[in-house]
N, C-alpha and C positions, 0 to 999 in steps of 0.2 A: 504494499500500500504505499502510495506517495505521501510524503510528510505534509503536503499542502492540499490534500484532497478535502473538498468541502463537505461538511458533515451536518449542517443545518442546526447548529447549537451556537449559544453565545460564544463571543470571541475568547473571552477568559478561559472558559471551559474547554473550547476547542483546542487552545493551545496545550492544556494539560493532556487532553486525550490524544492529541497528535504525538506528544512526547511518549505516551504509553505504546501507541501504534508503531512508532519509530523503533522503540526498544524491541518489540516483537519482530519487526522487520529485520533488525540486526541478528536476532536469533535465528530467523529463517535463513539468513545469508549464511550463517555458520553451519547450519544443517545441510544447506546446499553444497558447501564446500566439502564436507565430510562425504556426502554421496557421490560428488564428482570425483573425489579421490578413489573411492571404490570402483567407479566406472574407468578411470584412467588405468587403475592396476589391472582390470579385467582386459582392456584393450591391449596393453603391453604384454600380458600373459598370453593372449591369443596369438599375437604377432610373432612372439618369440618361440612359443612351444608348438603352435600349429601353423607353420609358416606356409604361406601361399605358393602354389606351384609356379606362378608368374607374377612379375611386377613386385617382387619382394622389396626392392629398394624404395618403391613408391609407397608401399604400406608402411615400411620402417620410418620414412621421412614424415608421413602424415601423423603417425603415432608419436613420434618424438616431438613434433611441433605442438601437437594437442597436449601432451604432458607438460611441456614448458609453459604453454599458455595457462594451463590449469594451475600451476604453481604460482604464476604471476597473479592470477585472480585471487588465490588463497592469501597471498601476501597483502593485496590491496584490502581484502575483507577484514584484516586484523586491524586496519586503520579507522574503522567506523566513519567513513566519509559518507555524508547524507546523500550525495549524488550518486555514489555507487549503489546505494539501496534503491534508488529511483530507477536505475537503468540495469540492474543486475539481471532482470529477466531476459535481457537480449543475449546473455551469455548462453542461454538454453538453446539458442539457434546454432550456436558454434558447436555445442555438444552434438546436436542433431546433424550438422554438416560434417563433422569429423567422422562419425559413425557411418554416414552414408558414403562418404568418399572412400573409407576403408572397405566397406562391404562391396562396393562396386568394383574397386581395384582388385579385391581378392577374388571376385567372381568371374574375372576375364579369362581364367584358366579353362581349356577345353577338356582337360583331364579332370578326374574326380579329385575334389578338394574340399576339406571340411572347414577351412578358414572363414569363408563368408557365412557358411551355415551357423557357426558358433558366434560370429561377430554380431549378426542380426539380433541375437538375444539381448545385446546391450541396449536395444531400443526400449525395453521394458523399464529401464532405469530412468528414461526421460520424463515420463509422467510423475514419478516420485520427486524428481528434481523440481518440476513445475508446481507441485502441491505445496512446496515450502513457501510460495508466495501467498500473500493475503488479498490477492486480487483474482477473482475467478476468471475474468476476461483474459488475462495474461495466461492463466492455465489452459484456457480453451484455445487461445492463439497458438500455444506450443503443441497441445495434444492433437489437434486436428492434422497439422502437417506431419506429425510423428507417425500417425497411422498410414498416411499416404506414402511417406518415404520408406517406412518399413515394408509396405506391400511391394513397392518398386524394387527395393533391395532383394527381397525374397524371390521375386520373379527373375531378377538378374542372376541370382545365385542358383536358379533352378537347373541350369545347364551343367553346373559343376558338381552338384550333389544329387541330381536326379530326383528331387522331392516332388511328390505328387501334388497336383492342384488342390486336392481336398485338404491336405496338410497345411498348405499356405493359407487358404481361406480360414481354416479353423484357428490357426495361430494369429492371424490378423484380427479375427474376432476376439480373441482373448485380450490382445493389446488394446483394442477399442473399448472392451469393457474396463480394463485398468484405467484407460484414460478418462472415462466417464466417472469411475470411482474417485480419481484424483480431483476431478473438478468439484464433485459433490463434497469431498473432504476439505477442499480449499474453501468452499462456501461456508461449511460448518465451522472451520477454524476462524474464518473472518467474523462470522456471527458471534462466536464465543469471545474473541478478543474485543470486539466492539461492546458486548455486553459487560464484560469485566471492566473495560475502560470506563464506561459510563457509570458503573457502580462505584469505581474508585473516585471518579470526579464528583459524583453525588456525595459520597462520603466526605471527601475533602471539603466540599462546599458547606455541608451541614456542620462539620467540625469548626470551620471558620466562623459560621454564623452563630453557633452555640456559644462561642466564647464571648459574644457581645449580647447574647439574649437576656442575660440576668440585668444588664444595665437598662435595656429597652423595656424590660418587664417593670423595673422600678420606676422608670420614667412614666410609663403608662399608669401605674398604681398612683404615682404622685399626682399626675393630671386628673385621674378619676376623683381622687379625694379632694383635690383643690376645686375642681369645677362642680363637684356634687355636695358631699357632706360638709365641707368647710364653709361653703357659701350659706348653707342652712344654719350652720352654728353661728356664723357671723350675724346673719339675720336675726337669730333668737337672741343674741347678746343685745342688739339694738332694741328688739322688742322688749326684753327685760328691763333695760334702762327706762324705756318709755312708760312701761307699766309701773315702775317704781314712782315715776314723777306724776303720772296722771291717774293711775289705778284704773285705766280704760279696759273693760272686759274684752274688747276686741284685740287689745295688745296681748292679753294672755291666750287668746284663741290663736293668734298668729304664732306666738311662742310655742304653743303645744304642737301646732302644725309643722313648724320648722324642726323641732326636736323629733317628732315622729319621722319626717322625711329623712333626716340625717341618720337616724338609727336604722332605718330601712336600707339606706344606701351603704352604710358600714356593714350591715348584715349581708348585702349582696356582695360587697367586696370580699368579705371573709369566706362567703360560699365559693367564689371563684378561686381563692387560694386553696381552700380545703372543704370538701363537702362532708359536714358532720352527719347529714341526713343519710348519706350512702352508708355510713358505718352503722348507723342506729336503725334504719328502717329498710335499706336494700335499694337496688338499683332503680326500680320503677318510681318510688317516692322521690328519689333524688333527681330523676329526670323531669318529674312534674315540678319540682321546686325550681330546677334550672329553667324550665320553660316559663314559669311564672315570672322569675326575675328578668329573664331576657325579654319577655313580652312587655313588662312594664318599662323596661330600659329603652326599648326600640318602638313602643307603641304597636306591638304586633298582636294579632289574634293567633295564638298557638294552640293547636288541637293535637292530642295524643291518642292514637289507636294502638292499644296494646292487647288485643284479643289473643288469648292463648298464653299470655304471660302473666304467671301468678304475682300477686302483690308482694308476697314475702320472698320471692326467688332471689337467691344470691348466686353469682356465677364467678368463675375465675377471671372473666374479662370485664368486670364491672367498672373498674377504674379506667382502663384504656378506652372502654366504650363511652363512659361519661365525659372524659377529657376530649374525645373526638367530637361528641355532641356539643360540648361547650365551645369547641373551636368553630364548628360549623355555624352554630347560632351567633357567635361573635361576628363572623364574617357577614352574616345575613343582617345583623343590626348595622354594622358599619358601611357595607358596600352595596347591599342588594336593593335598597329602596323599595322593600316589599311591605305588604300590608297583612299578609297572612302566611303561616307556615303549618304544614301538616307533618307530623311525625308518626311513622309506623314502626312498632316494635314487635319482633316476633322471634320465635325459637324454632330452627329448622336444621335437620341433619346434624345434630350435636354441636350447634354453634348458634350465636346470636346475630340477628340481622336487624339493622336500623336503616330506615329509609326516610329522608327529610327532603321535602319538596316545598319551594317557596314560589310566590307569584311576582317576584321582583324583576330586575332588568335582565337577568341571565348572565351566563358566563361566556365570555368571548374566547375564541380559539387561541391558545398560547398565553392566556392571561396568568395562569399559575406559574409558568415558566417566567414571565415577566416579573411577577411578584417576587419569586426566588432570586432573580438577578438584582433586584432592588433590596434585598435583605429581608423579605417577609417570608419566614420559613414555617409558619404555623401549620398550614395544610400539609406541606411536604414532609415536615417532622412527624405529623400524625400518620401519614401514609407509610413512611418508613418503619414507624413503631408497629403499625398493623401488619405490615408484610413481614416483619421479624417475628411476629406472633402467629404467622400463618394465615393472616386475613388479608383484607383488601379494602381500598377506598377508591370509589370511581365517582366522577362528576360528569354530568352532561346536562345540555339544555333541556327544559321541560317541553312538552308537546305544544303548548300555546305560548307559555312565557315562563320566566324564572329558571331556577336551577334545581336539578334533582341530584342529591348525594346519596349514595348506597354504601353502607358499611357492613362487612361481613367479617366475623372473627370466630375461630373455633373457641369453644368454652366448655366448662364442666360445671354442672349444677352442684351447689353445695348446700349443706343444711343451714336453715335460717337461724 
């Protein structure tokens, strides 16, 4: 894979992923060098031990030049030159040309000779060499002419070894099958490397963001307290001073209202930090409490359908499920511009399933990736935690409007 191949991800992450791909490409080059060394040893052994009846000088010259060239490529491969990785696949055509030249030169004998018959077996190494690439199109570009050259070399050697046509066709078919297998293996290797690379990039991104998550959470908590409970406390203080001077009953009413609102906001903040309801009553009551607080905060109408979920049920996934529901509702309150949210909770196939649908503005394609790039890792963090627990989090646009979030996580029922 070329180090500058576009991958459709943010530039900073693409740079890190390209470094991973380049490292695997270097590893592929080293494997290719080892396999080419085996091929060179095979060619030299055939030319020396099974000498052709004619044109021996030509065969020895081709074999010697090929061996020197392979040594030079092996020396260059140790230098980890980026451009070498980019164009290393062209060396496969030199391997193909060297084998073809030797096979054709050795097959020019009119007498029986096994040199060419043995040499053509070297073509079976070419697909293995091509499979070390992380680019399936390169593997295909090498594999297809390999089959054609192998067939032509086998036909040229037919006069010297008297091989029947059926044998030539069957051997060519086997080589074609190996070529197809090498292409599929190349595609599989590419998929695995890209998957591992993206996981490493995501992990690195999450670690980087988690280092500053505590500061952002503190700032958010400070802003919530300042804009909410603190304002009511300050208003209550003013009402208290006014009540002392005038003894106006309405001042006491405003004082009671301000203290009530501030206590409710403080209770809501404490619930976000730790849900005592979850420990005391179970998941469903905690979810209802979360829905009530979120509904009041965002002026939302939140309904919960928990048919089939017992009130007293406790599961091994309660905390991660509640944290995910809290993150989803927080995003609805802050970004969705919704008026209503419907939550469906169910137990199915040994796991918990939560579905949340709102009637807001919906989610745009690539929006989560953009939020991650700007440092907002809430949903991504939830998704990583769910996947680590064997679950999943999927987001999609609703049929008419809004966003639908579906959460599934394996769980075990516990005694209440």
